[in-house]
MDAnalysis code that builds the backbone (N, CA, C; Angstrom):
import MDAnalysis as mda
import numpy as np

u = mda.Universe.empty(324, n_residues=108, atom_resindex=np.repeat(np.arange(108), 3), trajectory=True)
u.add_TopologyAttr("name", ["N", "CA", "C"] * 108)
u.add_TopologyAttr("resid", np.arange(1, 109))
u.add_TopologyAttr("resname", ["MET", "ALA", "SER", "PRO", "TYR", "ALA", "GLN", "PHE", "GLU", "HIS", "ARG", "VAL", "ARG", "LEU", "GLU", "TRP", "GLY", "PRO", "VAL", "GLY", "ALA", "ALA", "GLU", "THR", "ALA", "PRO", "ASP", "SER", "THR", "TYR", "ALA", "VAL", "VAL", "VAL", "ASP", "VAL", "LEU", "SER", "PHE", "THR", "THR", "THR", "LEU", "SER", "VAL", "ALA", "MET", "ASP", "ILE", "GLY", "ALA", "GLU", "VAL", "LEU", "PRO", "ILE", "THR", "LEU", "GLU", "HIS", "ALA", "LEU", "LEU", "ALA", "GLY", "SER", "MET", "SER", "TRP", "ALA", "HIS", "ARG", "ASP", "PRO", "PHE", "ASP", "ARG", "LEU", "LEU", "VAL", "ALA", "GLN", "ALA", "THR", "VAL", "GLU", "ASP", "ALA", "THR", "PHE", "VAL", "THR", "VAL", "ASP", "ALA", "ALA", "ILE", "VAL", "GLY", "ILE", "PRO", "VAL", "PRO", "ARG", "ILE", "LEU", "THR", "TRP"])
u.atoms.positions = np.array([
    [-21.943, 36.033, 1.904],
    [-21.758, 34.730, 2.508],
    [-21.028, 33.825, 1.510],
    [-20.039, 33.104, 1.992],
    [-19.256, 32.211, 1.136],
    [-20.082, 30.998, 0.713],
    [-19.794, 30.503, -0.465],
    [-20.462, 29.300, -0.963],
    [-20.129, 28.119, -0.056],
    [-21.084, 27.236, 0.201],
    [-20.776, 26.059, 1.006],
    [-19.801, 25.116, 0.309],
    [-19.585, 25.336, -0.984],
    [-18.665, 24.505, -1.740],
    [-17.270, 25.117, -1.851],
    [-17.073, 26.297, -1.276],
    [-15.791, 27.001, -1.359],
    [-14.763, 26.302, -0.463],
    [-13.982, 25.442, -1.066],
    [-12.937, 24.718, -0.344],
    [-11.606, 24.913, -1.072],
    [-11.439, 26.057, -1.695],
    [-10.327, 26.295, -2.595],
    [-8.957, 26.177, -1.936],
    [-8.868, 26.452, -0.642],
    [-7.567, 26.400, 0.016],
    [-7.108, 24.978, 0.326],
    [-7.942, 23.995, 0.060],
    [-7.613, 22.611, 0.390],
    [-7.194, 21.831, -0.852],
    [-6.187, 20.962, -0.694],
    [-5.730, 20.124, -1.812],
    [-6.735, 19.022, -2.108],
    [-7.368, 18.500, -1.077],
    [-8.362, 17.439, -1.236],
    [-9.683, 17.992, -0.727],
    [-10.719, 17.808, -1.520],
    [-12.031, 18.318, -1.131],
    [-12.981, 17.164, -0.906],
    [-13.774, 17.261, 0.123],
    [-14.782, 16.245, 0.417],
    [-16.142, 16.903, 0.251],
    [-17.002, 16.231, -0.474],
    [-18.302, 16.812, -0.715],
    [-19.357, 15.723, -0.746],
    [-20.601, 16.119, -0.780],
    [-21.731, 15.207, -0.671],
    [-22.562, 15.241, -1.940],
    [-22.739, 14.105, -2.588],
    [-23.683, 13.948, -3.677],
    [-23.281, 14.556, -5.010],
    [-24.142, 14.371, -6.013],
    [-23.850, 14.838, -7.366],
    [-23.674, 16.350, -7.469],
    [-24.457, 17.120, -6.720],
    [-24.324, 18.580, -6.769],
    [-22.972, 18.986, -6.193],
    [-22.591, 18.387, -5.070],
    [-21.286, 18.674, -4.476],
    [-20.157, 18.312, -5.414],
    [-20.288, 17.186, -6.094],
    [-19.261, 16.768, -7.053],
    [-19.169, 17.758, -8.202],
    [-20.302, 18.162, -8.720],
    [-20.314, 19.107, -9.838],
    [-19.717, 20.452, -9.448],
    [-19.902, 20.852, -8.195],
    [-19.390, 22.138, -7.724],
    [-17.892, 22.103, -7.409],
    [-17.382, 20.998, -6.924],
    [-15.991, 20.965, -6.457],
    [-15.023, 20.280, -7.405],
    [-15.459, 19.312, -8.168],
    [-14.547, 18.509, -8.980],
    [-13.865, 19.263, -10.127],
    [-14.529, 20.178, -10.840],
    [-13.895, 20.769, -12.016],
    [-12.543, 21.443, -11.764],
    [-12.353, 22.076, -10.613],
    [-11.084, 22.763, -10.368],
    [-10.307, 22.128, -9.218],
    [-10.530, 20.831, -8.993],
    [-9.842, 20.119, -7.920],
    [-8.828, 19.142, -8.486],
    [-7.753, 18.943, -7.748],
    [-6.829, 17.872, -8.085],
    [-7.436, 16.556, -7.645],
    [-7.987, 16.529, -6.440],
    [-8.666, 15.358, -5.890],
    [-10.006, 15.802, -5.339],
    [-11.041, 15.036, -5.604],
    [-12.353, 15.300, -5.021],
    [-12.929, 13.967, -4.573],
    [-13.349, 13.890, -3.322],
    [-13.953, 12.676, -2.788],
    [-15.425, 12.978, -2.574],
    [-16.284, 12.170, -3.168],
    [-17.717, 12.378, -3.046],
    [-18.313, 11.233, -2.251],
    [-19.048, 11.583, -1.212],
    [-19.703, 10.589, -0.372],
    [-21.196, 10.707, -0.606],
    [-21.857, 9.585, -0.779],
    [-23.293, 9.637, -1.011],
    [-23.934, 8.362, -0.474],
    [-25.227, 8.393, -0.304],
    [-25.947, 7.231, 0.186],
    [-26.722, 6.547, -0.942],
    [-26.367, 6.854, -2.161],
    [-27.016, 6.211, -3.291],
    [-26.563, 4.755, -3.383],
    [-27.230, 3.986, -4.198],
    [-26.788, 2.619, -4.416],
    [-25.443, 2.644, -5.126],
    [-24.724, 1.543, -5.056],
    [-23.402, 1.477, -5.666],
    [-23.457, 1.800, -7.150],
    [-24.400, 1.219, -7.863],
    [-24.448, 1.444, -9.311],
    [-24.799, 2.891, -9.640],
    [-25.677, 3.506, -8.862],
    [-26.010, 4.909, -9.093],
    [-24.810, 5.792, -8.808],
    [-24.114, 5.523, -7.711],
    [-22.925, 6.290, -7.360],
    [-21.865, 6.159, -8.442],
    [-21.669, 4.952, -8.931],
    [-20.691, 4.711, -9.984],
    [-21.081, 5.457, -11.259],
    [-22.342, 5.415, -11.601],
    [-22.832, 6.107, -12.792],
    [-22.625, 7.614, -12.687],
    [-22.957, 8.190, -11.539],
    [-22.784, 9.634, -11.334],
    [-21.305, 9.992, -11.432],
    [-20.446, 9.212, -10.803],
    [-19.005, 9.483, -10.838],
    [-18.478, 9.439, -12.271],
    [-18.886, 8.446, -13.012],
    [-18.420, 8.327, -14.400],
    [-18.968, 9.449, -15.272],
    [-20.191, 9.884, -15.015],
    [-20.783, 10.976, -15.782],
    [-20.001, 12.276, -15.631],
    [-19.329, 12.465, -14.490],
    [-18.550, 13.694, -14.296],
    [-17.063, 13.477, -14.568],
    [-16.733, 12.315, -15.144],
    [-15.357, 12.093, -15.581],
    [-14.464, 11.326, -14.632],
    [-15.001, 10.729, -13.594],
    [-14.171, 9.943, -12.676],
    [-13.710, 8.667, -13.367],
    [-12.538, 8.228, -13.023],
    [-12.016, 6.974, -13.554],
    [-12.267, 5.878, -12.524],
    [-12.805, 4.785, -12.959],
    [-13.091, 3.663, -12.076],
    [-11.964, 2.643, -12.211],
    [-11.375, 2.275, -11.094],
    [-10.303, 1.287, -11.090],
    [-10.810, 0.023, -10.417],
    [-11.182, -0.982, -11.182],
    [-11.644, -2.231, -10.569],
    [-10.481, -2.950, -9.888],
    [-10.801, -3.741, -8.908],
    [-9.784, -4.540, -8.235],
    [-9.512, -5.767, -9.093],
    [-8.244, -5.967, -9.424],
    [-7.849, -7.072, -10.295],
    [-7.198, -8.185, -9.484],
    [-6.953, -9.291, -10.139],
    [-6.247, -10.393, -9.503],
    [-4.860, -9.946, -9.052],
    [-4.185, -9.139, -9.858],
    [-2.857, -8.638, -9.487],
    [-2.920, -7.832, -8.188],
    [-3.942, -7.002, -8.036],
    [-4.120, -6.226, -6.804],
    [-4.320, -7.175, -5.617],
    [-5.200, -8.150, -5.798],
    [-5.521, -9.076, -4.708],
    [-4.313, -9.908, -4.296],
    [-3.552, -10.381, -5.270],
    [-2.370, -11.181, -4.951],
    [-1.334, -10.359, -4.196],
    [-1.137, -9.109, -4.607],
    [-0.188, -8.257, -3.896],
    [-0.686, -7.963, -2.491],
    [-1.962, -7.672, -2.351],
    [-2.525, -7.381, -1.020],
    [-2.303, -8.546, -0.066],
    [-2.471, -9.753, -0.567],
    [-2.297, -10.935, 0.275],
    [-0.854, -11.266, 0.586],
    [0.065, -10.764, -0.227],
    [1.471, -11.110, -0.028],
    [2.289, -10.011, 0.639],
    [1.675, -8.876, 0.922],
    [2.413, -7.755, 1.516],
    [2.883, -8.099, 2.925],
    [4.136, -7.751, 3.220],
    [4.681, -8.009, 4.554],
    [4.434, -6.804, 5.453],
    [3.211, -6.401, 5.518],
    [2.774, -5.225, 6.266],
    [1.926, -5.727, 7.425],
    [2.217, -5.286, 8.623],
    [1.525, -5.777, 9.817],
    [0.042, -5.393, 9.848],
    [-0.323, -4.331, 9.173],
    [-1.719, -3.881, 9.159],
    [-2.563, -4.934, 8.440],
    [-3.560, -5.484, 9.098],
    [-4.300, -6.625, 8.565],
    [-5.646, -6.278, 7.946],
    [-6.071, -5.014, 7.966],
    [-7.367, -4.655, 7.400],
    [-7.376, -4.994, 5.909],
    [-8.237, -5.924, 5.474],
    [-8.194, -6.379, 4.082],
    [-8.508, -5.275, 3.065],
    [-9.415, -4.370, 3.394],
    [-9.753, -3.306, 2.453],
    [-8.583, -2.332, 2.314],
    [-7.954, -1.971, 3.434],
    [-6.782, -1.098, 3.374],
    [-5.677, -1.748, 2.555],
    [-5.478, -3.038, 2.752],
    [-4.436, -3.747, 2.008],
    [-4.728, -3.723, 0.502],
    [-6.004, -3.896, 0.129],
    [-6.376, -3.830, -1.287],
    [-6.146, -2.436, -1.868],
    [-6.498, -1.406, -1.111],
    [-6.294, -0.042, -1.592],
    [-4.807, 0.258, -1.794],
    [-3.989, -0.163, -0.847],
    [-2.540, 0.062, -0.946],
    [-1.969, -0.729, -2.126],
    [-2.398, -1.975, -2.272],
    [-1.922, -2.797, -3.385],
    [-2.328, -2.173, -4.720],
    [-3.548, -1.683, -4.805],
    [-4.017, -1.063, -6.041],
    [-3.202, 0.193, -6.353],
    [-2.943, 1.010, -5.359],
    [-2.131, 2.218, -5.575],
    [-0.733, 1.851, -6.033],
    [-0.184, 0.774, -5.492],
    [1.159, 0.334, -5.857],
    [1.194, -0.154, -7.302],
    [0.271, -1.050, -7.645],
    [0.239, -1.625, -8.995],
    [-0.037, -0.551, -10.042],
    [-0.954, 0.352, -9.736],
    [-1.364, 1.372, -10.696],
    [-0.466, 2.607, -10.660],
    [0.532, 2.612, -9.782],
    [1.428, 3.756, -9.608],
    [0.610, 5.027, -9.370],
    [-0.376, 4.905, -8.487],
    [-1.280, 6.009, -8.179],
    [-0.874, 6.659, -6.857],
    [-1.239, 7.911, -6.692],
    [-1.034, 8.583, -5.419],
    [-2.113, 8.109, -4.460],
    [-1.704, 7.665, -3.302],
    [-2.639, 7.187, -2.283],
    [-2.910, 8.336, -1.321],
    [-4.179, 8.697, -1.139],
    [-4.567, 9.814, -0.279],
    [-5.220, 9.251, 0.971],
    [-4.704, 9.635, 2.149],
    [-5.248, 9.094, 3.391],
    [-4.977, 10.007, 4.574],
    [-5.781, 9.849, 5.601],
    [-5.511, 10.448, 6.908],
    [-5.326, 9.338, 7.940],
    [-5.358, 8.104, 7.502],
    [-5.268, 6.938, 8.384],
    [-3.823, 6.717, 8.841],
    [-3.579, 6.896, 10.133],
    [-2.225, 6.752, 10.683],
    [-1.664, 5.352, 10.470],
    [-2.524, 4.348, 10.358],
    [-2.052, 2.974, 10.151],
    [-1.467, 2.793, 8.753],
    [-1.825, 3.667, 7.842],
    [-1.363, 3.539, 6.459],
    [-0.154, 4.431, 6.178],
    [-0.046, 5.526, 6.904],
    [1.074, 6.454, 6.685],
    [2.395, 5.716, 6.910],
    [3.334, 5.904, 6.007],
    [4.650, 5.297, 6.151],
    [4.811, 3.945, 5.482],
    [3.806, 3.478, 4.780],
    [3.918, 2.199, 4.085],
    [4.601, 2.387, 2.738],
    [5.079, 1.316, 2.140],
    [5.811, 1.441, 0.879],
    [4.921, 1.587, -0.360],
    [4.212, 2.708, -0.450],
    [3.418, 3.029, -1.635],
    [4.226, 4.053, -2.420],
    [4.242, 3.959, -3.743],
    [5.058, 4.909, -4.512],
    [4.841, 6.374, -4.130],
    [3.590, 6.820, -3.986],
    [3.297, 8.199, -3.593],
    [2.140, 8.169, -2.608],
    [2.315, 8.855, -1.479],
    [1.249, 8.937, -0.484],
    [1.057, 10.397, -0.112],
    [-0.178, 10.836, -0.053],
    [-0.526, 12.198, 0.305],
    [-1.323, 12.140, 1.588],
    [-0.837, 12.808, 2.613],
    [-1.541, 12.853, 3.900],
    [-1.747, 14.301, 4.299],
    [-2.641, 14.500, 5.224],
    [-2.843, 15.837, 5.782],
    [-3.300, 15.714, 7.197],
])
């Protein structure tokens, strides 16, 4: 029987909790961990396994507010602005975000 964490054929892996993160993150390019822990616990676990935390800065917020993008979701706008400022690859399946002017976008 295959491991429940065997997601090797996928570029982006989604997993649940610290055990899922420990199983999938070491050999992943991108790993998204979803958990129901408190924010500080989730942040602590992510940092313990080497995740980089990118706080939202004033520069991110100012860009998000000034973007001439019709999509009005404030959180999406902040994520796009952060990816732009940080020159990060933006990973999404959200059709509303695909095609926006982010330096690098990865969709599936």
